[in-house]
DSSP file (Angstrom, degrees, kcal/mol; ACC not computed):
  #  RESIDUE AA STRUCTURE BP1 BP2  ACC     N-H-->O    O-->H-N    N-H-->O    O-->H-N    TCO  KAPPA ALPHA  PHI   PSI    X-CA   Y-CA   Z-CA
    1    1 A X     >        0   0    0      0, 0.0     4,-1.5     0, 0.0     5,-0.1   0.000 360.0 360.0 360.0 -34.7  -13.9  -94.6   34.8
    2    2 A X  H  >  +     0   0    0      1,-0.2     4,-1.8     2,-0.2     5,-0.1   0.841 360.0  55.5 -66.4 -32.3  -10.7  -94.3   32.7
    3    3 A X  H  > S+     0   0    0      2,-0.2     4,-2.1     1,-0.2    -1,-0.2   0.839 105.0  52.1 -68.5 -35.2  -12.6  -95.0   29.6
    4    4 A X  H  > S+     0   0    0      1,-0.2     4,-2.2     2,-0.2    -1,-0.2   0.886 110.2  49.3 -65.1 -39.2  -15.0  -92.1   30.3
    5    5 A X  H  X S+     0   0    0     -4,-1.5     4,-2.0     2,-0.2    -2,-0.2   0.826 110.3  50.2 -71.2 -34.0  -12.0  -89.8   30.7
    6    6 A X  H  X S+     0   0    0     -4,-1.8     4,-2.5     2,-0.2    -1,-0.2   0.899 111.1  49.2 -68.2 -41.9  -10.6  -91.0   27.4
    7    7 A X  H  X S+     0   0    0     -4,-2.1     4,-2.7     2,-0.2    -2,-0.2   0.893 112.5  47.3 -66.4 -38.7  -13.9  -90.5   25.7
    8    8 A X  H  X S+     0   0    0     -4,-2.2     4,-2.6     2,-0.2    -1,-0.2   0.896 113.6  47.7 -65.4 -37.8  -14.2  -86.9   27.1
    9    9 A X  H  X S+     0   0    0     -4,-2.0     4,-2.2     2,-0.2    -2,-0.2   0.903 112.2  49.5 -75.9 -33.5  -10.6  -86.1   26.1
   10   10 A X  H  X S+     0   0    0     -4,-2.5     4,-2.4     2,-0.2    -2,-0.2   0.910 112.8  48.1 -58.7 -48.9  -11.2  -87.5   22.6
   11   11 A X  H  X S+     0   0    0     -4,-2.7     4,-2.3     1,-0.2    -2,-0.2   0.915 112.7  48.2 -62.6 -41.4  -14.4  -85.4   22.3
   12   12 A X  H  X S+     0   0    0     -4,-2.6     4,-2.7     2,-0.2    -2,-0.2   0.893 110.4  51.5 -64.2 -37.5  -12.6  -82.3   23.5
   13   13 A X  H  X S+     0   0    0     -4,-2.2     4,-2.6     2,-0.2    -1,-0.2   0.902 110.0  49.7 -64.6 -41.1   -9.8  -82.9   21.1
   14   14 A X  H  X S+     0   0    0     -4,-2.4     4,-2.2     2,-0.2    -2,-0.2   0.902 111.2  49.1 -62.2 -43.8  -12.2  -83.2   18.3
   15   15 A X  H  X S+     0   0    0     -4,-2.3     4,-2.4     2,-0.2    -2,-0.2   0.912 110.1  50.7 -58.4 -46.6  -13.9  -80.1   19.3
   16   16 A X  H  X S+     0   0    0     -4,-2.7     4,-2.3     2,-0.2    -2,-0.2   0.916 110.8  49.6 -57.6 -47.7  -10.6  -78.2   19.5
   17   17 A X  H  X S+     0   0    0     -4,-2.6     4,-2.8     2,-0.2    -2,-0.2   0.936 109.7  50.7 -61.5 -45.8   -9.6  -79.4   16.0
   18   18 A X  H  X S+     0   0    0     -4,-2.2     4,-2.5     1,-0.2     5,-0.2   0.943 112.4  46.8 -54.9 -52.3  -12.9  -78.3   14.6
   19   19 A X  H  X S+     0   0    0     -4,-2.4     4,-2.5     1,-0.2    -1,-0.2   0.856 111.3  51.6 -60.4 -36.2  -12.5  -74.9   16.1
   20   20 A X  H  X S+     0   0    0     -4,-2.3     4,-2.4    -5,-0.2    -2,-0.2   0.918 109.2  51.0 -67.1 -45.0   -8.9  -74.6   14.9
   21   21 A X  H  X S+     0   0    0     -4,-2.8     4,-2.6     2,-0.2    -2,-0.2   0.897 110.8  47.5 -60.1 -44.0  -10.1  -75.5   11.4
   22   22 A X  H  X S+     0   0    0     -4,-2.5     4,-2.6     1,-0.2     5,-0.2   0.926 111.9  50.9 -65.3 -42.4  -12.8  -72.8   11.4
   23   23 A X  H  X S+     0   0    0     -4,-2.5     4,-2.4    -5,-0.2    -2,-0.2   0.922 110.9  48.5 -59.7 -42.2  -10.3  -70.3   12.8
   24   24 A X  H  X S+     0   0    0     -4,-2.4     4,-2.7     2,-0.2     5,-0.2   0.953 110.8  49.8 -59.2 -52.2   -7.8  -71.1   10.0
   25   25 A X  H  X S+     0   0    0     -4,-2.6     4,-2.3     1,-0.2     5,-0.2   0.940 112.5  47.6 -57.3 -46.9  -10.4  -70.9    7.3
   26   26 A X  H  X S+     0   0    0     -4,-2.6     4,-2.6     1,-0.2    -1,-0.2   0.929 113.6  48.7 -53.6 -48.3  -11.6  -67.4    8.6
   27   27 A X  H  X S+     0   0    0     -4,-2.4     4,-2.7     1,-0.2    -1,-0.2   0.892 110.1  50.5 -64.2 -45.0   -8.0  -66.2    8.8
   28   28 A X  H  X S+     0   0    0     -4,-2.7     4,-2.2     2,-0.2    -1,-0.2   0.860 110.7  48.6 -60.0 -41.5   -7.2  -67.4    5.3
   29   29 A X  H  X S+     0   0    0     -4,-2.3     4,-2.7    -5,-0.2     5,-0.2   0.914 112.2  49.2 -68.9 -42.2  -10.2  -65.7    3.8
   30   30 A X  H  X S+     0   0    0     -4,-2.6     4,-2.6    -5,-0.2     5,-0.2   0.952 112.0  48.8 -58.6 -49.2   -9.3  -62.4    5.6
   31   31 A X  H  X S+     0   0    0     -4,-2.7     4,-3.3     2,-0.2     5,-0.2   0.909 111.1  50.4 -57.0 -47.7   -5.7  -62.7    4.4
   32   32 A X  H  X S+     0   0    0     -4,-2.2     4,-2.3     1,-0.2    -1,-0.2   0.955 113.4  44.6 -64.1 -49.0   -6.9  -63.3    0.8
   33   33 A X  H  X S+     0   0    0     -4,-2.7     4,-2.2     2,-0.2    -1,-0.2   0.899 114.4  49.0 -68.3 -32.3   -9.2  -60.3    0.8
   34   34 A X  H  X S+     0   0    0     -4,-2.6     4,-3.0    -5,-0.2     5,-0.2   0.962 112.5  50.0 -65.4 -51.1   -6.5  -58.1    2.5
   35   35 A X  H  X S+     0   0    0     -4,-3.3     4,-1.9    -5,-0.2    -2,-0.2   0.857 109.9  47.8 -54.2 -39.1   -4.0  -59.2   -0.1
   36   36 A X  H  X S+     0   0    0     -4,-2.3     4,-2.9    -5,-0.2     5,-0.2   0.934 112.3  50.4 -68.2 -45.8   -6.3  -58.5   -3.0
   37   37 A X  H  X S+     0   0    0     -4,-2.2     4,-2.2     1,-0.2    -2,-0.2   0.911 112.6  47.5 -59.9 -42.3   -7.1  -55.0   -1.5
   38   38 A X  H  X S+     0   0    0     -4,-3.0     4,-1.9     2,-0.2    -1,-0.2   0.886 112.6  48.3 -69.8 -35.1   -3.3  -54.3   -1.1
   39   39 A X  H  X S+     0   0    0     -4,-1.9     4,-2.8    -5,-0.2     5,-0.2   0.927 111.8  49.4 -68.9 -44.9   -2.5  -55.5   -4.7
   40   40 A X  H  X S+     0   0    0     -4,-2.9     4,-2.5     1,-0.2     5,-0.2   0.899 112.4  48.8 -59.6 -41.6   -5.3  -53.4   -6.2
   41   41 A X  H  X S+     0   0    0     -4,-2.2     4,-2.2    -5,-0.2    -1,-0.2   0.906 111.7  48.4 -62.1 -41.6   -4.1  -50.3   -4.3
   42   42 A X  H  X S+     0   0    0     -4,-1.9     4,-2.3     2,-0.2    -2,-0.2   0.940 112.3  47.7 -63.3 -50.3   -0.5  -50.8   -5.4
   43   43 A X  H  X S+     0   0    0     -4,-2.8     4,-2.7     1,-0.2    -2,-0.2   0.915 112.5  50.2 -65.0 -43.8   -1.5  -51.3   -9.1
   44   44 A X  H  X S+     0   0    0     -4,-2.5     4,-2.7     1,-0.2     5,-0.3   0.920 110.8  49.6 -61.4 -41.4   -3.7  -48.1   -8.9
   45   45 A X  H  X S+     0   0    0     -4,-2.2     4,-2.9    -5,-0.2    -2,-0.2   0.929 111.2  48.3 -60.3 -46.2   -0.9  -46.1   -7.4
   46   46 A X  H  X S+     0   0    0     -4,-2.3     4,-1.0     2,-0.2    -2,-0.2   0.923 114.2  47.8 -60.9 -48.3    1.6  -47.3  -10.1
   47   47 A X  H  < S+     0   0    0     -4,-2.7    -2,-0.2     2,-0.2     3,-0.2   0.931 118.5  38.7 -59.4 -49.8   -1.0  -46.4  -12.8
   48   48 A X  H  < S+     0   0    0     -4,-2.7    -2,-0.2     1,-0.2    -1,-0.2   0.876 130.1  27.6 -71.7 -40.4   -1.8  -43.1  -11.5
   49   49 A X  H  < S+     0   0    0     -4,-2.9    -1,-0.2    -5,-0.3    -2,-0.2   0.256  90.7 127.0-104.5   9.8    1.7  -42.0  -10.3
   50   50 A X     <  -     0   0    0     -4,-1.0     3,-0.1    -3,-0.2    -3,-0.1  -0.190  69.4 -85.6 -70.5 167.0    3.8  -44.0  -12.8
   51   51 A X        -     0   0    0      1,-0.1    -1,-0.1     0, 0.0    -2,-0.0  -0.354  49.9 -96.8 -71.8 150.2    6.5  -42.4  -14.9
   52   52 A X        -     0   0    0      1,-0.1     2,-0.5    -3,-0.1    -1,-0.1  -0.313  39.2-119.9 -71.3 151.9    5.5  -40.9  -18.2
   53   53 A X        -     0   0    0     -3,-0.1     2,-0.1     4,-0.0    -1,-0.1  -0.783  24.5-128.8 -95.2 132.5    6.1  -43.2  -21.2
   54   54 A X    >>  -     0   0    0     -2,-0.5     4,-2.0     1,-0.1     3,-1.0  -0.456  27.8-104.1 -78.3 159.2    8.5  -41.9  -23.8
   55   55 A X  H 3> S+     0   0    0      1,-0.3     4,-2.3     2,-0.2     5,-0.2   0.823 120.4  54.2 -56.2 -35.9    7.4  -41.9  -27.4
   56   56 A X  H 3> S+     0   0    0      2,-0.2     4,-2.1     1,-0.2    -1,-0.3   0.899 109.5  47.2 -60.9 -42.0    9.5  -44.8  -28.3
   57   57 A X  H <> S+     0   0    0     -3,-1.0     4,-2.0     2,-0.2    -2,-0.2   0.861 111.7  50.5 -66.3 -39.4    8.0  -46.8  -25.5
   58   58 A X  H  X S+     0   0    0     -4,-2.0     4,-2.6     2,-0.2    -2,-0.2   0.846 108.2  54.7 -70.4 -36.6    4.5  -45.8  -26.6
   59   59 A X  H  X S+     0   0    0     -4,-2.3     4,-2.2    -5,-0.2    -2,-0.2   0.956 109.6  45.0 -54.9 -59.6    5.4  -46.8  -30.2
   60   60 A X  H  X S+     0   0    0     -4,-2.1     4,-2.3     2,-0.2    -2,-0.2   0.913 112.1  54.7 -56.8 -46.6    6.4  -50.3  -29.1
   61   61 A X  H  X S+     0   0    0     -4,-2.0     4,-2.9     1,-0.2     5,-0.3   0.945 110.2  44.1 -51.8 -56.2    3.2  -50.6  -26.9
   62   62 A X  H  X S+     0   0    0     -4,-2.6     4,-2.5     1,-0.2    -1,-0.2   0.870 112.5  52.7 -60.1 -36.5    1.0  -49.8  -29.8
   63   63 A X  H  X S+     0   0    0     -4,-2.2     4,-1.1     1,-0.2    -1,-0.2   0.851 113.1  45.5 -69.3 -36.7    2.9  -52.2  -32.1
   64   64 A X  H  < S+     0   0    0     -4,-2.3    -2,-0.2     2,-0.2    -1,-0.2   0.850 114.0  47.4 -70.6 -35.8    2.5  -54.9  -29.5
   65   65 A X  H  < S+     0   0    0     -4,-2.9    -2,-0.2     1,-0.2    -3,-0.2   0.927 121.4  35.4 -66.6 -44.7   -1.2  -54.2  -28.9
   66   66 A X  H  < S-     0   0    0     -4,-2.5    -1,-0.2    -5,-0.3    -2,-0.2   0.691 108.3-130.5 -83.3 -19.0   -2.1  -54.0  -32.6
   67   67 A X     <  -     0   0    0     -4,-1.1     2,-0.8    -5,-0.2    -3,-0.1   0.127  42.7 -54.1  76.4 157.7    0.4  -56.8  -33.8
   68   68 A X        -     0   0    0      1,-0.1     2,-0.6    -4,-0.1    -1,-0.1  -0.534  55.7-180.0 -72.7 109.8    2.7  -56.5  -36.6
   69   69 A X        +     0   0    0     -2,-0.8     2,-0.2    -6,-0.0    -1,-0.1  -0.469  15.0 164.6-105.8  61.6    0.6  -55.5  -39.5
   70   70 A X        -     0   0    0     -2,-0.6     2,-0.4     1,-0.1    -2,-0.0  -0.547  32.6-131.5 -80.6 143.9    3.3  -55.3  -42.2
   71   71 A X        -     0   0    0     -2,-0.2     2,-0.6     1,-0.0    -1,-0.1  -0.779  22.2-110.8 -94.7 138.2    2.0  -55.2  -45.7
   72   72 A X        -     0   0    0     -2,-0.4     2,-0.2     1,-0.0    -1,-0.0  -0.556  39.8-145.8 -71.0 120.1    3.5  -57.5  -48.2
   73   73 A X        -     0   0    0     -2,-0.6     2,-0.4     1,-0.1    -1,-0.0  -0.531  13.8-108.9 -90.2 154.4    5.4  -55.2  -50.5
   74   74 A X        -     0   0    0     -2,-0.2     2,-0.6     1,-0.1    -1,-0.1  -0.625  25.7-127.3 -79.4 134.0    5.8  -55.8  -54.2
   75   75 A X        -     0   0    0     -2,-0.4     2,-0.6     2,-0.0    -1,-0.1  -0.686  22.5-161.3 -79.5 122.7    9.1  -56.8  -55.5
   76   76 A X        -     0   0    0     -2,-0.6     2,-0.5     2,-0.0    -1,-0.0  -0.914   5.3-151.1-107.2 120.9   10.1  -54.5  -58.2
   77   77 A X        -     0   0    0     -2,-0.6     2,-0.5     0, 0.0    -2,-0.0  -0.758  10.0-148.8 -87.2 133.7   12.9  -55.8  -60.5
   78   78 A X        -     0   0    0     -2,-0.5    -2,-0.0     1,-0.0     0, 0.0  -0.871  22.1-107.5 -97.6 135.9   15.0  -53.2  -62.0
   79   79 A X        -     0   0    0     -2,-0.5     8,-2.3     8,-0.1     2,-0.3  -0.313  35.8-166.3 -64.8 141.1   16.6  -53.8  -65.4
   80   80 A X  B     -A   86   0A   0      6,-0.3     6,-0.2     1,-0.0     2,-0.1  -0.916  14.7-128.2-127.7 154.7   20.3  -54.4  -65.6
   81   81 A X    >   -     0   0    0      4,-3.3     3,-1.6    -2,-0.3     6,-0.0  -0.247  43.8 -85.6 -88.6-174.4   22.7  -54.4  -68.4
   82   82 A X  T 3  S+     0   0    0      1,-0.3    -1,-0.1     2,-0.1    -2,-0.0   0.686 127.5  57.4 -66.2 -18.0   25.1  -57.2  -69.2
   83   83 A X  T 3  S-     0   0    0      2,-0.1    -1,-0.3     3,-0.0     3,-0.1   0.477 119.7-109.5 -87.0  -3.3   27.8  -55.9  -66.8
   84   84 A X  S <  S+     0   0    0     -3,-1.6     2,-0.2     1,-0.3    -2,-0.1   0.470  76.5 131.5  88.4   3.0   25.2  -56.2  -64.0
   85   85 A X        -     0   0    0      1,-0.1    -4,-3.3    -5,-0.0    -1,-0.3  -0.568  66.3 -94.9 -86.4 154.9   24.7  -52.5  -63.5
   86   86 A X  B     -A   80   0A   0     -6,-0.2    -6,-0.3    -2,-0.2     2,-0.2  -0.443  36.0-130.0 -71.5 143.9   21.3  -50.9  -63.4
   87   87 A X        -     0   0    0     -8,-2.3     2,-0.3    -2,-0.1    -8,-0.1  -0.605  20.3-118.3 -80.8 139.2   19.8  -49.5  -66.7
   88   88 A X              0   0    0     -2,-0.2    -1,-0.0     1,-0.1    -8,-0.0  -0.654 360.0 360.0 -74.4 141.7   18.3  -46.0  -66.7
   89   89 A X              0   0    0     -2,-0.3    -1,-0.1   -10,-0.0    -2,-0.0   0.529 360.0 360.0 -94.1 360.0   14.8  -46.0  -67.6
């Protein structure tokens, strides 16, 4: 008789754990989708209602997007006299 009660209790405990697992998985999925919607809404609001970018910030943003595209400049040597001063050409 006691072994039957132990088996029933064990079966009921396994059933409760299975139901708890399913409930937790559903809750986590709902939380994940709710969190994603909240983040999307917040980001959309910031983009739409965000502060205007001043020209300097826009210049930096364009420079970061395009990367530094500096051209290699030629080195021009200016003639100097014996005293080290530049000569007029």
